PLY file of the C-alpha trace (Angstrom):
ply
format ascii 1.0
element vertex 222
property float x
property float y
property float z
element edge 221
property int vertex1
property int vertex2
end_header
-34.73 9.74 -15.41
-35.36 12.77 -17.35
-34.57 16.74 -15.56
-37.64 19.31 -16.34
-36.66 21.33 -19.74
-34.27 19.12 -20.95
-34.00 16.37 -23.42
-32.42 13.02 -23.15
-29.73 12.22 -25.68
-28.94 9.32 -26.63
-27.69 6.65 -24.49
-24.41 4.61 -25.42
-22.64 1.66 -23.14
-19.47 3.64 -23.54
-20.41 6.61 -21.83
-19.31 6.94 -18.62
-19.22 9.62 -15.33
-15.53 9.80 -12.98
-15.28 11.21 -9.68
-13.23 11.41 -7.24
-13.58 12.52 -3.58
-11.67 12.93 -0.32
-13.30 11.12 2.76
-12.49 11.48 6.46
-12.66 8.32 7.92
-9.84 4.86 8.64
-9.97 1.87 6.59
-7.02 -0.29 6.03
-5.96 0.36 2.78
-3.81 -2.66 0.08
-0.59 -1.24 -0.39
-0.24 1.35 3.08
1.53 0.18 5.97
-0.26 2.53 7.87
-3.78 3.56 8.21
-5.23 6.91 6.96
-7.67 9.21 8.75
-8.46 9.92 5.20
-8.49 8.42 2.03
-9.24 9.27 -1.51
-12.25 7.45 -3.00
-12.50 7.32 -7.73
-16.06 6.02 -8.65
-16.71 4.98 -12.47
-20.41 4.64 -13.13
-22.60 4.57 -16.02
-23.96 8.04 -17.72
-26.95 9.60 -18.75
-26.53 12.65 -21.20
-29.51 15.85 -21.25
-29.69 18.67 -23.28
-31.29 21.85 -22.39
-31.26 25.88 -23.35
-27.51 25.97 -23.73
-26.08 23.47 -21.42
-25.70 19.69 -21.22
-25.58 17.79 -17.71
-25.14 14.45 -16.98
-26.20 12.05 -14.46
-24.50 8.99 -13.18
-26.39 5.53 -13.70
-24.77 1.92 -12.41
-21.88 2.22 -10.56
-18.69 0.10 -12.43
-16.34 0.11 -10.86
-14.57 2.35 -7.29
-11.59 1.54 -5.15
-10.07 3.29 -2.28
-6.19 4.77 -2.34
-4.49 6.53 0.89
-3.38 10.23 -0.59
0.23 9.18 -1.23
-1.07 6.41 -3.50
-3.24 8.70 -5.41
-0.54 11.66 -5.82
1.59 8.73 -6.92
-0.93 7.44 -9.36
-1.14 11.12 -10.77
2.15 12.39 -11.28
3.77 9.42 -11.87
2.21 8.12 -15.67
3.96 5.54 -17.45
5.80 4.22 -14.55
6.08 0.83 -13.36
2.89 -1.85 -13.04
0.50 0.52 -11.31
-0.47 1.65 -7.86
-1.40 0.10 -5.32
-5.18 0.46 -4.37
-7.83 -1.08 -3.08
-11.02 -2.79 -4.49
-14.59 -1.59 -2.66
-17.09 -2.10 -5.48
-16.82 -3.85 -9.18
-20.25 -4.06 -11.76
-20.26 -7.91 -12.20
-22.59 -8.55 -15.00
-25.94 -7.43 -13.39
-24.99 -7.33 -10.39
-22.31 -4.81 -8.16
-19.63 -7.33 -6.03
-19.35 -5.20 -3.10
-15.38 -6.45 -1.22
-14.43 -6.26 2.00
-12.28 -4.90 3.79
-8.72 -5.94 3.33
-6.56 -7.00 6.90
-4.51 -4.13 8.35
-1.20 -4.07 6.03
1.45 -6.06 7.52
4.91 -3.44 7.32
8.26 -4.66 5.68
10.32 -4.34 9.36
7.30 -6.78 10.23
8.05 -9.34 7.68
11.99 -8.82 7.93
11.33 -9.63 11.44
9.47 -12.79 11.13
11.39 -13.76 8.66
14.47 -13.30 10.35
13.43 -14.96 13.70
12.34 -18.24 11.57
15.80 -18.20 10.02
17.25 -18.71 13.60
14.30 -21.30 14.45
15.72 -23.26 11.38
19.45 -23.06 12.13
18.79 -23.46 16.08
17.17 -27.01 15.23
19.48 -27.76 12.86
22.68 -27.37 15.18
20.48 -29.09 18.01
20.45 -31.85 15.92
24.68 -31.83 14.92
24.65 -31.77 18.97
22.50 -34.65 19.68
24.34 -36.55 16.85
27.92 -35.73 18.73
26.50 -36.71 22.01
25.33 -39.76 20.96
29.09 -40.62 18.88
30.50 -39.86 22.61
28.42 -42.15 24.10
28.96 -44.78 22.19
33.21 -43.92 21.61
33.30 -44.36 18.62
34.28 -40.75 18.21
37.56 -41.09 15.67
39.30 -38.18 14.67
38.22 -37.97 11.43
34.43 -38.25 11.81
35.33 -35.35 14.89
36.73 -32.88 12.18
33.26 -33.81 9.81
31.05 -32.89 12.77
33.41 -30.31 13.63
33.27 -28.73 9.86
29.48 -29.01 10.03
29.20 -26.42 13.86
31.76 -24.41 11.71
29.73 -23.69 8.57
26.13 -23.55 10.34
27.62 -21.51 13.04
28.72 -19.05 10.09
26.07 -19.16 8.39
24.17 -17.86 11.68
26.79 -15.43 12.54
26.72 -14.27 8.67
23.10 -13.84 7.54
22.32 -12.10 11.27
23.98 -8.96 10.44
22.27 -8.75 7.53
18.65 -9.46 8.54
18.98 -7.02 10.99
20.13 -4.34 8.20
16.76 -5.36 6.19
14.78 -5.28 9.34
16.13 -1.46 10.34
16.18 -0.40 6.29
12.39 -1.37 6.17
11.62 -0.12 9.72
13.00 3.39 8.04
11.00 2.95 5.06
7.79 2.60 7.84
8.43 6.10 9.38
8.55 7.37 5.14
5.59 6.53 3.96
3.92 7.82 6.83
5.81 11.43 6.93
4.99 11.40 2.90
1.29 10.59 3.91
1.38 13.44 5.95
2.88 15.76 3.48
0.57 14.61 0.48
-2.12 15.74 3.03
-0.95 19.04 4.15
-1.09 19.54 0.30
-3.87 18.60 -0.72
-5.90 20.47 2.17
-3.91 23.76 1.32
-4.78 23.41 -2.30
-8.47 22.89 -1.23
-8.11 25.90 1.22
-6.75 28.17 -1.51
-9.39 27.16 -3.71
-12.19 27.49 -1.32
-11.31 31.64 -0.83
-10.41 32.12 -4.65
-14.05 31.05 -4.77
-15.10 33.70 -1.88
-13.60 36.44 -3.32
-10.90 36.62 -0.01
-7.84 37.67 -1.22
-4.58 35.39 -0.76
-1.66 36.87 0.22
1.45 37.27 -2.09
4.52 35.72 -1.17
7.82 37.79 -0.41
10.71 37.13 -2.09
13.76 36.13 -0.66
15.35 39.27 0.67
19.55 38.81 -0.20
0 1
1 2
2 3
3 4
4 5
5 6
6 7
7 8
8 9
9 10
10 11
11 12
12 13
13 14
14 15
15 16
16 17
17 18
18 19
19 20
20 21
21 22
22 23
23 24
24 25
25 26
26 27
27 28
28 29
29 30
30 31
31 32
32 33
33 34
34 35
35 36
36 37
37 38
38 39
39 40
40 41
41 42
42 43
43 44
44 45
45 46
46 47
47 48
48 49
49 50
50 51
51 52
52 53
53 54
54 55
55 56
56 57
57 58
58 59
59 60
60 61
61 62
62 63
63 64
64 65
65 66
66 67
67 68
68 69
69 70
70 71
71 72
72 73
73 74
74 75
75 76
76 77
77 78
78 79
79 80
80 81
81 82
82 83
83 84
84 85
85 86
86 87
87 88
88 89
89 90
90 91
91 92
92 93
93 94
94 95
95 96
96 97
97 98
98 99
99 100
100 101
101 102
102 103
103 104
104 105
105 106
106 107
107 108
108 109
109 110
110 111
111 112
112 113
113 114
114 115
115 116
116 117
117 118
118 119
119 120
120 121
121 122
122 123
123 124
124 125
125 126
126 127
127 128
128 129
129 130
130 131
131 132
132 133
133 134
134 135
135 136
136 137
137 138
138 139
139 140
140 141
141 142
142 143
143 144
144 145
145 146
146 147
147 148
148 149
149 150
150 151
151 152
152 153
153 154
154 155
155 156
156 157
157 158
158 159
159 160
160 161
161 162
162 163
163 164
164 165
165 166
166 167
167 168
168 169
169 170
170 171
171 172
172 173
173 174
174 175
175 176
176 177
177 178
178 179
179 180
180 181
181 182
182 183
183 184
184 185
185 186
186 187
187 188
188 189
189 190
190 191
191 192
192 193
193 194
194 195
195 196
196 197
197 198
198 199
199 200
200 201
201 202
202 203
203 204
204 205
205 206
206 207
207 208
208 209
209 210
210 211
211 212
212 213
213 214
214 215
215 216
216 217
217 218
218 219
219 220
220 221
């Protein structure tokens, strides 16, 4: 592609363009327990440069990669460099040789609260199954009339151990469930805050471009 009145500059495989867009719509996002109504798109493409009289212009070429992020994930990405292993994102497109692979939308993200609840249910079912097995052994020994004192003590010890495991782990899992439920609420609040901040900045920039006077904030009175 050529631009009228411009000269094509030499191409190089390392030339690229990156663009960030904010879009409206609902999409399941990796690492986000809620489905946002707005999210961010980061797109990287190849680039061609053109030079005219006093300016240089760029035109996007073939797509290299495209990812989606919630507004909170995007804010975390740009405000916490050199931190951790990275910020979760959702792959949408990626170049594979001469073709572009389109990724399917991931399934709904299960919250940590749901995972904790399911894990708690599984642990309870395992312990109940084991206790029922011990109960059957006791019933069989009772029927045979061979339940000696030593044997009764051994079986009683097993039952006490199982009950202790059950009663000790239940409060822990309930506590973890409550903590992760609170995390889901905190994440939702953070998403709303990130959305509000980005919207406020967008409206402010638009107002400045249009020459609208932005009211000054008054200093707090003593």
